[in-house]
C-alpha positions as CSV (number, residue, x, y, z in Angstrom):
1,X,0.0,0.0,0.0
2,X,1.3,3.4,-1.0
3,X,0.4,6.6,0.8
4,X,-1.1,6.4,4.2
5,X,-4.2,5.0,5.9
6,X,-6.4,7.0,8.2
7,X,-5.5,5.9,11.7
8,X,-8.3,4.3,13.8
9,X,-10.0,7.0,15.8
10,X,-12.0,5.6,18.7
11,X,-14.0,8.8,19.2
12,X,-15.2,8.8,15.5
13,X,-16.0,5.1,15.7
14,X,-18.0,5.6,18.8
15,X,-19.9,8.6,17.3
16,X,-20.7,7.1,13.9
17,X,-20.3,3.3,13.7
18,X,-23.5,2.3,15.5
19,X,-25.5,5.1,14.0
20,X,-24.4,4.3,10.4
21,X,-25.0,0.6,10.9
22,X,-28.4,1.2,12.4
23,X,-29.6,3.4,9.5
24,X,-28.3,1.0,6.9
25,X,-29.8,-2.0,8.8
26,X,-33.2,-0.3,8.9
27,X,-33.2,0.9,5.2
28,X,-31.4,-1.7,3.2
29,X,-34.1,-4.4,3.6
30,X,-36.7,-1.8,2.6
31,X,-34.7,-0.7,-0.5
32,X,-34.3,-4.4,-1.5
33,X,-37.9,-5.2,-1.0
34,X,-38.9,-2.2,-3.1
35,X,-36.5,-3.2,-5.9
36,X,-37.8,-6.8,-6.0
37,X,-40.6,-7.6,-3.6
38,X,-40.9,-11.3,-4.6
39,X,-37.1,-12.1,-4.4
40,X,-36.6,-10.1,-1.2
41,X,-39.8,-11.0,0.7
42,X,-37.9,-12.4,3.7
43,X,-34.8,-10.3,3.6
44,X,-33.1,-9.2,6.8
45,X,-30.0,-7.2,7.4
46,X,-28.2,-7.9,10.7
47,X,-25.3,-6.5,12.7
48,X,-23.7,-9.7,14.0
49,X,-21.1,-8.0,16.0
50,X,-17.5,-7.1,15.5
51,X,-15.8,-9.9,13.4
52,X,-13.3,-7.8,11.4
53,X,-15.4,-8.5,8.3
54,X,-17.9,-6.3,6.6
55,X,-20.3,-4.4,8.9
56,X,-23.6,-6.0,8.1
57,X,-24.9,-9.4,7.0
58,X,-27.7,-9.8,4.5
59,X,-30.0,-12.9,5.0
60,X,-32.7,-13.9,2.6
61,X,-34.9,-16.9,3.1
62,X,-32.7,-17.9,6.0
63,X,-29.4,-17.9,4.0
64,X,-26.5,-15.5,3.9
65,X,-26.7,-13.8,0.5
66,X,-24.3,-10.9,1.0
67,X,-22.6,-8.3,3.1
68,X,-22.6,-4.5,3.5
69,X,-19.7,-2.3,4.5
70,X,-21.0,1.0,5.9
71,X,-19.5,4.4,6.5
72,X,-20.7,8.0,7.0
73,X,-19.3,10.8,4.9
74,X,-19.5,13.9,6.9
75,X,-18.7,16.1,3.9
76,X,-21.9,14.9,2.2
77,X,-24.2,17.3,4.0
78,X,-26.8,18.1,1.3
79,X,-29.7,16.2,-0.1
80,X,-28.0,16.0,-3.4
81,X,-24.6,14.3,-3.8
82,X,-22.6,17.2,-5.1
83,X,-19.3,15.5,-5.8
84,X,-17.8,14.4,-9.2
85,X,-17.4,10.8,-7.9
86,X,-17.9,8.6,-4.9
87,X,-14.7,7.9,-3.0
88,X,-14.1,4.6,-1.2
89,X,-10.9,4.3,0.8
90,X,-8.4,1.8,-0.8
91,X,-8.0,0.3,2.7
92,X,-11.4,-1.2,2.3
93,X,-10.4,-3.0,-0.9
94,X,-10.1,-6.3,1.0
95,X,-13.9,-6.8,0.6
96,X,-14.2,-5.5,-3.0
97,X,-14.3,-9.0,-4.5
98,X,-16.5,-10.5,-1.8
99,X,-16.3,-12.0,1.6
100,X,-16.8,-15.7,2.4
101,X,-17.8,-16.3,-1.1
102,X,-20.6,-13.7,-1.1
103,X,-20.8,-10.1,-2.6
104,X,-20.1,-7.1,-0.6
105,X,-21.9,-3.8,-1.2
106,X,-20.4,-0.6,0.0
107,X,-22.9,1.9,1.7
108,X,-22.0,5.5,2.2
109,X,-24.4,7.5,4.3
110,X,-24.7,11.3,4.4
111,X,-23.8,13.4,7.4
112,X,-26.2,13.0,10.3
113,X,-28.3,16.0,11.1
114,X,-30.1,17.2,14.2
115,X,-33.8,17.0,13.8
116,X,-35.8,18.6,16.7
117,X,-34.3,18.8,20.1
118,X,-32.3,15.5,20.4
119,X,-33.1,13.3,17.5
120,X,-30.3,12.6,15.0
121,X,-31.2,11.6,11.5
122,X,-29.6,10.6,8.2
123,X,-31.4,11.3,5.1
124,X,-29.4,9.7,2.2
125,X,-27.4,6.6,1.2
126,X,-25.2,5.7,-1.8
127,X,-24.6,2.1,-2.6
128,X,-22.1,0.5,-5.0
129,X,-21.2,-3.2,-5.6
130,X,-17.7,-4.1,-4.4
131,X,-17.1,-5.9,-7.7
132,X,-17.4,-2.4,-9.4
133,X,-15.3,-0.7,-6.9
134,X,-12.3,-3.0,-7.5
135,X,-12.4,-2.0,-11.2
136,X,-12.3,1.7,-10.6
137,X,-9.2,3.9,-10.7
138,X,-7.5,5.1,-7.5
139,X,-6.1,8.5,-6.6
140,X,-4.3,10.0,-3.6
141,X,-6.4,12.4,-1.7
142,X,-5.7,14.9,1.1
143,X,-8.5,14.6,3.7
144,X,-9.3,16.0,7.0
145,X,-7.5,13.1,8.6
146,X,-4.6,12.2,6.1
147,X,-2.3,14.0,3.8
148,X,-2.0,11.2,1.2
149,X,-4.6,8.5,1.4
150,X,-5.5,6.3,-1.7
151,X,-9.1,6.2,-2.7
152,X,-11.1,4.4,-5.3
153,X,-12.8,7.0,-7.5
154,X,-16.2,5.5,-8.4
155,X,-18.1,7.2,-11.3
156,X,-21.6,8.2,-10.3
157,X,-23.2,6.3,-13.1
158,X,-22.6,3.0,-11.2
159,X,-23.6,4.3,-7.9
160,X,-27.3,4.0,-6.6
161,X,-28.6,6.9,-4.5
162,X,-31.3,6.4,-2.0
163,X,-33.3,9.2,-0.3
164,X,-34.8,7.7,2.9
165,X,-37.9,10.0,2.7
166,X,-38.5,8.8,-0.8
167,X,-38.1,5.1,0.3
168,X,-40.8,5.7,3.0
169,X,-43.1,7.5,0.6
170,X,-42.8,4.5,-2.0
171,X,-43.5,2.0,0.9
172,X,-46.6,4.0,1.9
173,X,-47.7,4.3,-1.7
174,X,-47.2,0.5,-2.3
175,X,-48.8,-0.4,1.1
176,X,-45.6,-2.1,2.2
177,X,-44.6,0.1,5.2
């Protein structure tokens, strides 16, 4: 690996890990069911604890069918994704071609916002298949946390964007909420 990796930051982990996983765990099954109700009738996305693998496990009809790697991007703080590409840290490449023989999808959530007095909410998520990530070019990027970290630069035409308010609206319209 050239460049540098972002060092593990326990305070960021404690602030965002559980929140990101919870939103992804709540919305991924809903998104899958809306995309193919028959196929994903019995889908569940679970956090099965720290195992140094991808964050979430996707079960359908009682079988593991895939995994999700989740992160929050604090610089995505608008409804629209206003960047030329989606960046996935190269350090997460270990799952790009799958995990335990199953596909991994990367999930990037927008910055959490305060809603009301104490409620924190996330409004958007971008998803991209790991198999597509591994084919994308990389570039060194200066970030808030590193001077020279390598990122995959994913073109937006292979990224799926999900607005959680729209997901809820579609469920209500379809009578699936």
